[in-house]
MIDOSE-1310 file (N, C-alpha, C; in nm, 2 decimals, decimal comma, always signed):
residues 268
mkqi	+4,32/+1,06/-2,25/+4,18/+1,00/-2,25/+4,19/+0,86/-2,19; +4,11/+0,84/-2,09/+4,11/+0,70/-2,03/+4,02/+0,61/-2,10; +4,06/+0,49/-2,12/+3,98/+0,39/-2,20/+3,91/+0,29/-2,10; +3,79/+0,26/-2,13/+3,71/+0,17/-2,06/+3,65/+0,06/-2,15
silg	+3,65/-0,06/-2,11/+3,59/-0,17/-2,19/+3,46/-0,20/-2,12; +3,35/-0,21/-2,19/+3,22/-0,24/-2,13/+3,17/-0,38/-2,20; +3,17/-0,48/-2,12/+3,13/-0,61/-2,16/+2,98/-0,62/-2,15; +2,91/-0,60/-2,26/+2,76/-0,61/-2,26/+2,70/-0,47/-2,28
cgwl	+2,69/-0,43/-2,40/+2,63/-0,30/-2,44/+2,49/-0,31/-2,48; +2,41/-0,35/-2,38/+2,26/-0,37/-2,40/+2,18/-0,26/-2,34; +2,07/-0,29/-2,27/+1,98/-0,20/-2,22/+2,05/-0,09/-2,13; +2,14/-0,14/-2,04/+2,21/-0,05/-1,96/+2,35/-0,01/-2,01
gfpl	+2,42/-0,11/-2,07/+2,55/-0,08/-2,12/+2,57/+0,02/-2,23; +2,47/+0,02/-2,32/+2,48/+0,11/-2,44/+2,46/+0,26/-2,39; +2,36/+0,29/-2,32/+2,35/+0,43/-2,27/+2,46/+0,47/-2,18; +2,51/+0,38/-2,10/+2,62/+0,40/-2,01/+2,74/+0,44/-2,10
aksl	+2,77/+0,36/-2,20/+2,88/+0,39/-2,29/+2,87/+0,53/-2,35; +2,75/+0,57/-2,40/+2,73/+0,70/-2,46/+2,75/+0,81/-2,36; +2,71/+0,79/-2,23/+2,73/+0,89/-2,13/+2,88/+0,91/-2,09; +2,95/+0,79/-2,09/+3,09/+0,80/-2,06/+3,17/+0,87/-2,17
lkng	+3,13/+0,85/-2,29/+3,19/+0,91/-2,41/+3,18/+1,07/-2,39; +3,06/+1,11/-2,35/+3,04/+1,26/-2,33/+3,13/+1,31/-2,21; +3,17/+1,22/-2,12/+3,26/+1,26/-2,01/+3,41/+1,25/-2,04; +3,44/+1,22/-2,17/+3,58/+1,22/-2,21/+3,65/+1,08/-2,21
ysis	+3,57/+0,98/-2,19/+3,63/+0,84/-2,19/+3,63/+0,79/-2,33; +3,72/+0,70/-2,36/+3,72/+0,62/-2,49/+3,66/+0,49/-2,45; +3,57/+0,44/-2,53/+3,50/+0,32/-2,50/+3,51/+0,20/-2,60; +3,55/+0,08/-2,55/+3,53/-0,04/-2,63/+3,41/-0,11/-2,58
gstt	+3,32/-0,15/-2,66/+3,20/-0,21/-2,62/+3,17/-0,34/-2,69; +3,12/-0,44/-2,62/+3,09/-0,57/-2,68/+2,94/-0,59/-2,70; +2,91/-0,67/-2,80/+2,77/-0,72/-2,82/+2,78/-0,86/-2,87; +2,66/-0,93/-2,86/+2,66/-1,07/-2,90/+2,59/-1,08/-3,04
tvek	+2,54/-0,97/-3,09/+2,47/-0,97/-3,22/+2,53/-0,88/-3,32; +2,54/-0,94/-3,44/+2,61/-0,87/-3,56/+2,53/-0,74/-3,59; +2,40/-0,74/-3,57/+2,32/-0,62/-3,61/+2,36/-0,50/-3,53; +2,41/-0,52/-3,40/+2,44/-0,41/-3,32/+2,58/-0,34/-3,34
iall	+2,66/-0,41/-3,42/+2,79/-0,36/-3,45/+2,79/-0,22/-3,51; +2,70/-0,20/-3,60/+2,69/-0,07/-3,67/+2,63/+0,04/-3,57; +2,54/-0,01/-3,48/+2,48/+0,08/-3,38/+2,59/+0,14/-3,29; +2,68/+0,05/-3,24/+2,79/+0,09/-3,16/+2,89/+0,18/-3,23
enaa	+2,92/+0,14/-3,35/+3,01/+0,22/-3,44/+2,96/+0,36/-3,46; +2,84/+0,37/-3,49/+2,78/+0,50/-3,52/+2,78/+0,59/-3,39; +2,78/+0,53/-3,27/+2,79/+0,61/-3,15/+2,93/+0,64/-3,10; +3,03/+0,60/-3,19/+3,17/+0,63/-3,16/+3,23/+0,53/-3,05
itpf	+3,16/+0,42/-3,04/+3,21/+0,31/-2,95/+3,28/+0,21/-3,04; +3,40/+0,17/-3,00/+3,48/+0,07/-3,07/+3,41/-0,06/-3,05; +3,35/-0,13/-3,15/+3,26/-0,24/-3,13/+3,34/-0,38/-3,14; +3,30/-0,47/-3,06/+3,35/-0,61/-3,06/+3,24/-0,71/-3,05
liqi	+3,24/-0,81/-3,14/+3,14/-0,92/-3,14/+3,20/-1,03/-3,05; +3,15/-1,04/-2,93/+3,20/-1,14/-2,83/+3,09/-1,22/-2,77; +3,11/-1,35/-2,77/+3,02/-1,45/-2,71/+3,09/-1,53/-2,61; +3,04/-1,52/-2,48/+3,11/-1,60/-2,38/+3,02/-1,71/-2,33
sdvt	+3,07/-1,83/-2,32/+3,00/-1,94/-2,26/+3,09/-2,00/-2,15; +3,04/-2,11/-2,09/+3,12/-2,17/-1,98/+3,23/-2,26/-2,04; +3,23/-2,27/-2,17/+3,32/-2,36/-2,24/+3,43/-2,28/-2,32; +3,38/-2,17/-2,38/+3,48/-2,10/-2,47/+3,44/-1,95/-2,48
iegk	+3,53/-1,87/-2,53/+3,50/-1,73/-2,56/+3,52/-1,71/-2,71; +3,42/-1,67/-2,78/+3,43/-1,64/-2,93/+3,44/-1,49/-2,95; +3,54/-1,45/-3,02/+3,56/-1,31/-3,04/+3,70/-1,27/-3,00; +3,74/-1,14/-3,03/+3,87/-1,09/-3,00/+3,88/-1,03/-2,86
mdsf	+3,88/-1,11/-2,76/+3,87/-1,06/-2,62/+4,00/-0,98/-2,59; +4,11/-1,03/-2,63/+4,24/-0,96/-2,60/+4,24/-0,82/-2,66; +4,19/-0,80/-2,78/+4,18/-0,67/-2,85/+4,07/-0,59/-2,78; +3,97/-0,65/-2,73/+3,86/-0,58/-2,66/+3,91/-0,51/-2,53
lkns	+4,00/-0,58/-2,46/+4,06/-0,53/-2,33/+4,18/-0,45/-2,35; +4,24/-0,45/-2,47/+4,37/-0,38/-2,49/+4,36/-0,23/-2,46; +4,46/-0,19/-2,38/+4,47/-0,05/-2,34/+4,37/+0,00/-2,24; +4,28/-0,09/-2,19/+4,18/-0,05/-2,09/+4,23/-0,09/-1,95
eili	+4,23/+0,01/-1,86/+4,26/-0,02/-1,72/+4,13/-0,05/-1,64; +4,01/-0,02/-1,70/+3,89/-0,04/-1,63/+3,80/-0,13/-1,72; +3,74/-0,24/-1,66/+3,64/-0,32/-1,73/+3,51/-0,32/-1,65; +3,40/-0,29/-1,72/+3,27/-0,30/-1,67/+3,20/-0,43/-1,72
vnip	+3,17/-0,52/-1,63/+3,11/-0,65/-1,67/+2,96/-0,63/-1,65; +2,88/-0,63/-1,75/+2,74/-0,61/-1,75/+2,67/-0,72/-1,83; +2,68/-0,84/-1,79/+2,62/-0,95/-1,86/+2,54/-1,04/-1,76; +2,41/-1,01/-1,74/+2,33/-1,08/-1,64/+2,31/-1,22/-1,68
pklr	+2,30/-1,31/-1,57/+2,27/-1,45/-1,60/+2,14/-1,47/-1,68; +2,14/-1,57/-1,77/+2,02/-1,61/-1,84/+1,98/-1,74/-1,78; +1,88/-1,73/-1,69/+1,84/-1,85/-1,61/+1,69/-1,86/-1,60; +1,63/-1,84/-1,72/+1,48/-1,86/-1,72/+1,45/-2,01/-1,73
keys	+1,33/-2,04/-1,70/+1,29/-2,18/-1,70/+1,32/-2,26/-1,82; +1,30/-2,19/-1,94/+1,32/-2,26/-2,07/+1,46/-2,27/-2,11; +1,55/-2,19/-2,04/+1,69/-2,19/-2,07/+1,77/-2,16/-1,95; +1,88/-2,23/-1,93/+1,96/-2,21/-1,81/+2,11/-2,22/-1,86
enfv	+2,19/-2,14/-1,80/+2,33/-2,13/-1,84/+2,42/-2,14/-1,71; +2,54/-2,18/-1,73/+2,64/-2,18/-1,62/+2,71/-2,04/-1,62; +2,65/-1,95/-1,55/+2,70/-1,81/-1,54/+2,84/-1,81/-1,48; +2,86/-1,88/-1,37/+2,98/-1,89/-1,30/+3,09/-1,94/-1,39
gkil	+3,06/-2,03/-1,48/+3,16/-2,08/-1,58/+3,20/-1,97/-1,67; +3,11/-1,88/-1,71/+3,14/-1,77/-1,80/+3,25/-1,68/-1,73; +3,23/-1,65/-1,60/+3,32/-1,56/-1,53/+3,45/-1,63/-1,52; +3,45/-1,76/-1,49/+3,58/-1,84/-1,48/+3,66/-1,83/-1,62
nlip	+3,58/-1,83/-1,73/+3,65/-1,82/-1,86/+3,70/-1,68/-1,88; +3,63/-1,58/-1,83/+3,67/-1,44/-1,85/+3,80/-1,40/-1,77; +3,81/-1,45/-1,65/+3,91/-1,41/-1,56/+4,06/-1,42/-1,62; +4,10/-1,53/-1,68/+4,23/-1,53/-1,74/+4,26/-1,42/-1,84
fiek	+4,16/-1,38/-1,91/+4,18/-1,26/-2,00/+4,21/-1,13/-1,93; +4,13/-1,12/-1,82/+4,15/-0,99/-1,74/+4,29/-0,99/-1,68; +4,33/-1,11/-1,63/+4,47/-1,12/-1,56/+4,58/-1,08/-1,65; +4,57/-1,12/-1,78/+4,68/-1,09/-1,87/+4,67/-0,95/-1,94
slvk	+4,57/-0,88/-1,91/+4,54/-0,75/-1,97/+4,60/-0,64/-1,88; +4,58/-0,51/-1,92/+4,62/-0,40/-1,83/+4,51/-0,36/-1,73; +4,40/-0,43/-1,73/+4,29/-0,40/-1,64/+4,33/-0,40/-1,50; +4,31/-0,29/-1,42/+4,34/-0,29/-1,28/+4,21/-0,28/-1,20
kvlf	+4,10/-0,24/-1,26/+3,97/-0,23/-1,19/+3,86/-0,29/-1,26; +3,78/-0,37/-1,20/+3,66/-0,44/-1,26/+3,54/-0,39/-1,18; +3,44/-0,34/-1,26/+3,31/-0,30/-1,20/+3,22/-0,41/-1,25; +3,16/-0,49/-1,15/+3,08/-0,60/-1,18/+2,93/-0,57/-1,15
vsst	+2,85/-0,56/-1,25/+2,70/-0,53/-1,23/+2,63/-0,66/-1,18; +2,59/-0,65/-1,05/+2,53/-0,76/-0,99/+2,38/-0,72/-0,95; +2,32/-0,79/-0,86/+2,18/-0,77/-0,83/+2,15/-0,79/-0,68; +2,05/-0,72/-0,64/+2,01/-0,74/-0,50/+1,94/-0,88/-0,48
svys	+1,93/-0,96/-0,58/+1,88/-1,10/-0,57/+1,97/-1,19/-0,49; +2,09/-1,13/-0,46/+2,19/-1,21/-0,38/+2,14/-1,22/-0,23; +2,05/-1,13/-0,19/+1,99/-1,13/-0,06/+1,86/-1,20/-0,05; +1,84/-1,27/+0,06/+1,71/-1,35/+0,07/+1,59/-1,26/+0,11
ddnt	+1,47/-1,30/+0,08/+1,35/-1,23/+0,13/+1,32/-1,28/+0,27; +1,37/-1,20/+0,37/+1,34/-1,24/+0,51/+1,28/-1,13/+0,59; +1,22/-1,03/+0,52/+1,15/-0,92/+0,59/+1,24/-0,84/+0,68; +1,37/-0,82/+0,64/+1,46/-0,74/+0,72/+1,50/-0,62/+0,63
tite	+1,58/-0,53/+0,70/+1,64/-0,42/+0,63/+1,78/-0,46/+0,59; +1,81/-0,44/+0,46/+1,94/-0,49/+0,41/+2,04/-0,38/+0,39; +2,16/-0,40/+0,44/+2,27/-0,31/+0,40/+2,39/-0,40/+0,34; +2,50/-0,34/+0,31/+2,61/-0,41/+0,25/+2,67/-0,50/+0,35
dtia	+2,64/-0,48/+0,48/+2,70/-0,57/+0,58/+2,61/-0,70/+0,60; +2,49/-0,70/+0,54/+2,41/-0,81/+0,55/+2,47/-0,93/+0,48; +2,47/-1,05/+0,54/+2,52/-1,17/+0,48/+2,43/-1,21/+0,36; +2,49/-1,22/+0,24/+2,41/-1,26/+0,13/+2,37/-1,40/+0,14
npdt	+2,24/-1,43/+0,11/+2,19/-1,57/+0,12/+2,08/-1,59/+0,02; +2,12/-1,60/-0,11/+2,02/-1,59/-0,22/+1,92/-1,71/-0,22; +1,80/-1,68/-0,26/+1,69/-1,78/-0,27/+1,69/-1,84/-0,41; +1,73/-1,77/-0,51/+1,72/-1,81/-0,65/+1,85/-1,86/-0,71
esgk	+1,84/-1,93/-0,82/+1,96/-1,98/-0,88/+2,03/-1,86/-0,94; +1,96/-1,76/-0,99/+2,03/-1,65/-1,05/+2,11/-1,58/-0,94; +2,05/-1,56/-0,82/+2,12/-1,49/-0,71/+2,24/-1,57/-0,66; +2,23/-1,71/-0,66/+2,34/-1,79/-0,62/+2,46/-1,78/-0,71
qlle	+2,43/-1,78/-0,84/+2,54/-1,77/-0,94/+2,60/-1,64/-0,94; +2,52/-1,53/-0,92/+2,58/-1,40/-0,91/+2,67/-1,38/-0,79; +2,63/-1,44/-0,68/+2,71/-1,43/-0,56/+2,84/-1,50/-0,58; +2,84/-1,62/-0,64/+2,96/-1,70/-0,66/+3,05/-1,62/-0,76
aekl	+2,99/-1,56/-0,86/+3,07/-1,48/-0,95/+3,14/-1,36/-0,88; +3,06/-1,29/-0,79/+3,12/-1,19/-0,71/+3,24/-1,23/-0,63; +3,23/-1,35/-0,57/+3,34/-1,40/-0,49/+3,46/-1,43/-0,57; +3,44/-1,49/-0,69/+3,55/-1,52/-0,78/+3,63/-1,40/-0,81
lqsn	+3,56/-1,29/-0,85/+3,62/-1,17/-0,89/+3,70/-1,10/-0,77; +3,63/-1,09/-0,66/+3,69/-1,02/-0,55/+3,80/-1,09/-0,48; +3,81/-1,22/-0,50/+3,92/-1,30/-0,44/+4,04/-1,30/-0,53; +4,03/-1,24/-0,65/+4,15/-1,24/-0,74/+4,23/-1,12/-0,70
knfq	+4,36/-1,14/-0,68/+4,46/-1,04/-0,64/+4,52/-0,96/-0,75; +4,48/-1,00/-0,88/+4,54/-0,93/-0,99/+4,47/-0,80/-1,03; +4,35/-0,78/-0,97/+4,28/-0,66/-1,00/+4,18/-0,63/-0,89; +4,14/-0,50/-0,88/+4,04/-0,46/-0,78/+3,90/-0,48/-0,84
tiii	+3,81/-0,53/-0,76/+3,67/-0,55/-0,80/+3,57/-0,47/-0,72; +3,49/-0,39/-0,79/+3,38/-0,32/-0,72/+3,25/-0,38/-0,76; +3,17/-0,43/-0,67/+3,04/-0,49/-0,69/+2,93/-0,39/-0,68; +2,84/-0,38/-0,78/+2,73/-0,29/-0,77/+2,60/-0,38/-0,78
rfgg	+2,53/-0,39/-0,67/+2,41/-0,47/-0,66/+2,29/-0,38/-0,68; +2,24/-0,38/-0,81/+2,12/-0,30/-0,85/+1,99/-0,37/-0,81; +1,89/-0,29/-0,77/+1,76/-0,34/-0,75/+1,69/-0,36/-0,89; +1,56/-0,37/-0,89/+1,49/-0,39/-1,01/+1,51/-0,27/-1,10
lige	+1,55/-0,30/-1,23/+1,58/-0,19/-1,32/+1,46/-0,14/-1,40; +1,44/-0,01/-1,40/+1,33/+0,05/-1,47/+1,39/+0,17/-1,55; +1,31/+0,20/-1,66/+1,34/+0,32/-1,74/+1,22/+0,35/-1,82; +1,24/+0,45/-1,91/+1,12/+0,49/-1,99/+1,06/+0,38/-2,07
drhp	+1,14/+0,28/-2,12/+1,09/+0,17/-2,20/+1,08/+0,04/-2,12; +1,10/+0,05/-1,99/+1,10/-0,07/-1,91/+1,04/-0,05/-1,77; +0,93/-0,12/-1,74/+0,87/-0,11/-1,61/+0,80/-0,24/-1,58; +0,82/-0,29/-1,46/+0,76/-0,42/-1,42/+0,61/-0,42/-1,42
vkfl	+0,54/-0,30/-1,40/+0,40/-0,29/-1,40/+0,34/-0,34/-1,53; +0,41/-0,33/-1,64/+0,36/-0,37/-1,77/+0,35/-0,52/-1,77; +0,43/-0,59/-1,69/+0,42/-0,74/-1,68/+0,31/-0,78/-1,58; +0,29/-0,70/-1,48/+0,20/-0,73/-1,37/+0,05/-0,69/-1,41
agrt	+0,04/-0,60/-1,50/-0,10/-0,54/-1,53/-0,20/-0,65/-1,57; -0,31/-0,65/-1,50/-0,42/-0,75/-1,53/-0,40/-0,89/-1,47; -0,28/-0,91/-1,41/-0,26/-1,04/-1,35/-0,33/-1,05/-1,22; -0,36/-1,18/-1,18/-0,43/-1,20/-1,05/-0,34/-1,29/-0,96
kien	-0,38/-1,29/-0,83/-0,31/-1,37/-0,73/-0,16/-1,34/-0,72; -0,12/-1,21/-0,73/+0,02/-1,17/-0,72/+0,06/-1,18/-0,58; +0,17/-1,24/-0,55/+0,21/-1,27/-0,41/+0,28/-1,14/-0,35; +0,29/-1,15/-0,22/+0,36/-1,05/-0,14/+0,32/-0,90/-0,16
pegp	+0,19/-0,88/-0,14/+0,14/-0,74/-0,17/+0,20/-0,64/-0,07; +0,24/-0,68/+0,05/+0,29/-0,59/+0,15/+0,44/-0,58/+0,15; +0,51/-0,65/+0,06/+0,65/-0,64/+0,04/+0,69/-0,51/-0,01; +0,80/-0,45/+0,03/+0,85/-0,32/-0,02/+0,91/-0,33/-0,16
inli	+0,90/-0,23/-0,24/+0,97/-0,23/-0,37/+1,11/-0,19/-0,35; +1,20/-0,24/-0,44/+1,34/-0,20/-0,44/+1,38/-0,18/-0,58; +1,35/-0,07/-0,64/+1,37/-0,04/-0,78/+1,48/+0,07/-0,80; +1,53/+0,08/-0,92/+1,63/+0,19/-0,95/+1,61/+0,22/-1,10
hqtd	+1,61/+0,35/-1,13/+1,60/+0,40/-1,26/+1,73/+0,39/-1,34; +1,72/+0,37/-1,47/+1,84/+0,36/-1,55/+1,93/+0,48/-1,53; +1,87/+0,60/-1,52/+1,95/+0,72/-1,50/+2,04/+0,71/-1,38; +1,99/+0,66/-1,27/+2,07/+0,65/-1,15/+2,17/+0,54/-1,16
cigi	+2,14/+0,43/-1,23/+2,24/+0,33/-1,25/+2,36/+0,39/-1,32; +2,34/+0,46/-1,42/+2,45/+0,53/-1,49/+2,52/+0,63/-1,40; +2,45/+0,71/-1,33/+2,51/+0,81/-1,24/+2,59/+0,75/-1,13; +2,55/+0,63/-1,07/+2,63/+0,57/-0,97/+2,75/+0,51/-1,02
ieai	+2,75/+0,45/-1,14/+2,87/+0,39/-1,20/+2,97/+0,50/-1,23; +2,92/+0,62/-1,28/+3,01/+0,73/-1,30/+3,07/+0,78/-1,18; +2,99/+0,78/-1,07/+3,04/+0,83/-0,94/+3,15/+0,74/-0,89; +3,14/+0,61/-0,91/+3,24/+0,51/-0,87/+3,37/+0,53/-0,95
lqqd	+3,35/+0,56/-1,08/+3,47/+0,58/-1,16/+3,55/+0,71/-1,12; +3,48/+0,80/-1,07/+3,54/+0,93/-1,03/+3,62/+0,92/-0,90; +3,59/+0,81/-0,82/+3,67/+0,79/-0,70/+3,79/+0,70/-0,73; +3,90/+0,73/-0,66/+4,02/+0,66/-0,68/+4,05/+0,56/-0,57
skgn	+3,95/+0,48/-0,54/+3,96/+0,38/-0,44/+4,05/+0,27/-0,49; +4,12/+0,21/-0,39/+4,22/+0,10/-0,43/+4,18/-0,04/-0,39; +4,09/-0,05/-0,30/+4,05/-0,19/-0,25/+3,91/-0,23/-0,31; +3,87/-0,35/-0,28/+3,74/-0,40/-0,32/+3,63/-0,33/-0,25
etfn	+3,52/-0,31/-0,31/+3,40/-0,25/-0,25/+3,28/-0,32/-0,30; +3,17/-0,30/-0,22/+3,04/-0,35/-0,26/+2,94/-0,24/-0,23; +2,85/-0,21/-0,33/+2,75/-0,11/-0,31/+2,61/-0,17/-0,34; +2,51/-0,14/-0,26/+2,37/-0,17/-0,29/+2,32/-0,04/-0,36
avap	+2,25/-0,06/-0,47/+2,20/+0,06/-0,54/+2,05/+0,05/-0,57; +1,97/+0,11/-0,48/+1,82/+0,11/-0,49/+1,77/+0,25/-0,45; +1,67/+0,30/-0,53/+1,62/+0,43/-0,50/+1,56/+0,43/-0,36; +1,58/+0,54/-0,28/+1,52/+0,55/-0,14/+1,37/+0,57/-0,14
fhpt	+1,30/+0,48/-0,20/+1,16/+0,49/-0,21/+1,10/+0,35/-0,21; +1,03/+0,32/-0,10/+0,99/+0,18/-0,07/+0,84/+0,16/-0,03; +0,75/+0,21/-0,11/+0,61/+0,17/-0,08/+0,58/+0,02/-0,10; +0,47/-0,03/-0,06/+0,44/-0,17/-0,07/+0,42/-0,20/-0,22
rkey	+0,43/-0,32/-0,26/+0,41/-0,37/-0,40/+0,27/-0,33/-0,44; +0,17/-0,36/-0,35/+0,03/-0,34/-0,39/+0,01/-0,19/-0,41; +0,06/-0,11/-0,32/+0,04/+0,04/-0,33/+0,10/+0,09/-0,46; +0,22/+0,06/-0,48/+0,30/+0,11/-0,59/+0,25/+0,07/-0,72
ytqk	+0,23/-0,06/-0,74/+0,19/-0,11/-0,87/+0,05/-0,08/-0,91; -0,04/-0,07/-0,81/-0,17/-0,02/-0,84/-0,18/+0,12/-0,89; -0,10/+0,21/-0,82/-0,10/+0,35/-0,86/-0,03/+0,36/-0,99; +0,07/+0,29/-1,02/+0,14/+0,30/-1,15/+0,06/+0,25/-1,26
aiel	-0,02/+0,15/-1,24/-0,12/+0,10/-1,34/-0,22/+0,20/-1,37; -0,27/+0,27/-1,27/-0,37/+0,38/-1,29/-0,30/+0,49/-1,37; -0,18/+0,53/-1,34/-0,11/+0,64/-1,41/-0,09/+0,60/-1,56; -0,06/+0,48/-1,59/-0,03/+0,44/-1,73/-0,16/+0,38/-1,80
nlsl	-0,27/+0,39/-1,73/-0,40/+0,34/-1,79/-0,39/+0,20/-1,83; -0,34/+0,12/-1,74/-0,33/-0,03/-1,76/-0,43/-0,10/-1,67; -0,46/-0,22/-1,70/-0,55/-0,30/-1,61/-0,48/-0,32/-1,48; -0,56/-0,31/-1,37/-0,51/-0,31/-1,24/-0,46/-0,46/-1,20
pefd	-0,35/-0,47/-1,14/-0,31/-0,60/-1,09/-0,39/-0,64/-0,97; -0,41/-0,76/-0,95/-0,48/-0,81/-0,83/-0,39/-0,90/-0,74; -0,38/-0,87/-0,61/-0,28/-0,93/-0,52/-0,35/-1,03/-0,43; -0,27/-1,13/-0,40/-0,32/-1,24/-0,31/-0,28/-1,20/-0,16
eskh	-0,39/-1,16/-0,09/-0,36/-1,12/+0,05/-0,39/-1,23/+0,15; -0,41/-1,35/+0,10/-0,44/-1,46/+0,19/-0,32/-1,52/+0,26; -0,20/-1,48/+0,20/-0,08/-1,54/+0,26/+0,01/-1,42/+0,32; +0,09/-1,46/+0,41/+0,19/-1,36/+0,47/+0,29/-1,31/+0,37
sigk	+0,30/-1,18/+0,36/+0,40/-1,12/+0,26/+0,54/-1,14/+0,31; +0,63/-1,17/+0,21/+0,77/-1,17/+0,24/+0,84/-1,07/+0,15; +0,95/-1,02/+0,19/+1,03/-0,93/+0,11/+1,15/-0,88/+0,18; +1,20/-0,77/+0,14/+1,32/-0,71/+0,20/+1,32/-0,56/+0,17
lits	+1,38/-0,48/+0,25/+1,40/-0,34/+0,23/+1,54/-0,31/+0,22; +1,59/-0,27/+0,10/+1,73/-0,25/+0,08/+1,77/-0,10/+0,08; +1,86/-0,07/+0,17/+1,91/+0,07/+0,18/+2,03/+0,10/+0,09; +2,04/+0,22/+0,04/+2,15/+0,26/-0,04/+2,23/+0,38/+0,03
dkve	+2,23/+0,37/+0,17/+2,30/+0,47/+0,24/+2,45/+0,48/+0,21; +2,51/+0,37/+0,18/+2,65/+0,37/+0,15/+2,68/+0,45/+0,01; +2,59/+0,43/-0,08/+2,61/+0,50/-0,21/+2,60/+0,65/-0,19; +2,51/+0,69/-0,10/+2,49/+0,84/-0,07/+2,60/+0,89/+0,01
qvlg	+2,65/+0,82/+0,11/+2,75/+0,87/+0,20/+2,89/+0,85/+0,15; +2,93/+0,74/+0,10/+3,06/+0,72/+0,05/+3,09/+0,78/-0,09; +2,99/+0,77/-0,18/+3,01/+0,83/-0,31/+2,96/+0,97/-0,32; +2,89/+1,01/-0,22/+2,83/+1,15/-0,22/+2,72/+1,16/-0,33
ytfs	+2,65/+1,05/-0,36/+2,56/+1,05/-0,47/+2,42/+1,08/-0,43; +2,35/+1,17/-0,51/+2,21/+1,20/-0,48/+2,13/+1,14/-0,59; +2,03/+1,06/-0,55/+1,94/+1,00/-0,65/+1,86/+1,11/-0,73; +1,85/+1,09/-0,86/+1,78/+1,19/-0,94/+1,63/+1,14/-0,96
ekkl	+1,61/+1,01/-0,95/+1,48/+0,95/-0,98/+1,44/+0,88/-0,85; +1,37/+0,95/-0,76/+1,34/+0,89/-0,63/+1,20/+0,84/-0,62; +1,11/+0,90/-0,70/+0,97/+0,86/-0,70/+0,93/+0,74/-0,79; +1,01/+0,73/-0,90/+1,00/+0,62/-0,99/+0,86/+0,61/-1,05
């Protein structure tokens, strides 16, 4: 039975862990909240209370990584206006623990925010040039991990994450003057996030890789969110069409061709 450590058993990490357990893996999972320890335990996940900052790591990181050859890093930057963190510092603190462990492969959950909105079609060969602080720190973290010769790093750049309990239209409903109505959407369902990670784990690749992961479905923001609001009986969002729309269209051809993956949630 192969063991995997998942750093961050939250919205994506927890259902991912449960799916991997069904596929025969043994899972160590981390959380930052005491209340979730029992939740992980009840799901047959070996739980660890771990808090990483740019200064220190609190918790039994060595034990968390023990006997795992694969580490999935799923801790998104917290860079909202009211709170900002040094995410790159977190990764710098984590790397020495990976180096002295048995981990040979790191899967780093990143974001398509590392690409700028320049109205082009984006592939993995596109040079990342982030517009946001979150994107900038994610890109720097990617580089730190992939430049390390002690382990292989696979980067997965997910688009906007959606699921049964999570959809951006709920935030946009009833809002006015929403920018970029003609920009294409780049979303991915939780089910496909898990499926793509599992497809990567099934491959025995030896070198570093980067994958964009976005559903092959790109209507305009105005078209998509208006229709979704109607379907969910929410107040319609209103878009600002007085300005030129900017955005990007992200392709996931590499996921489909290299991994042989077929998206299960294409219409979102």
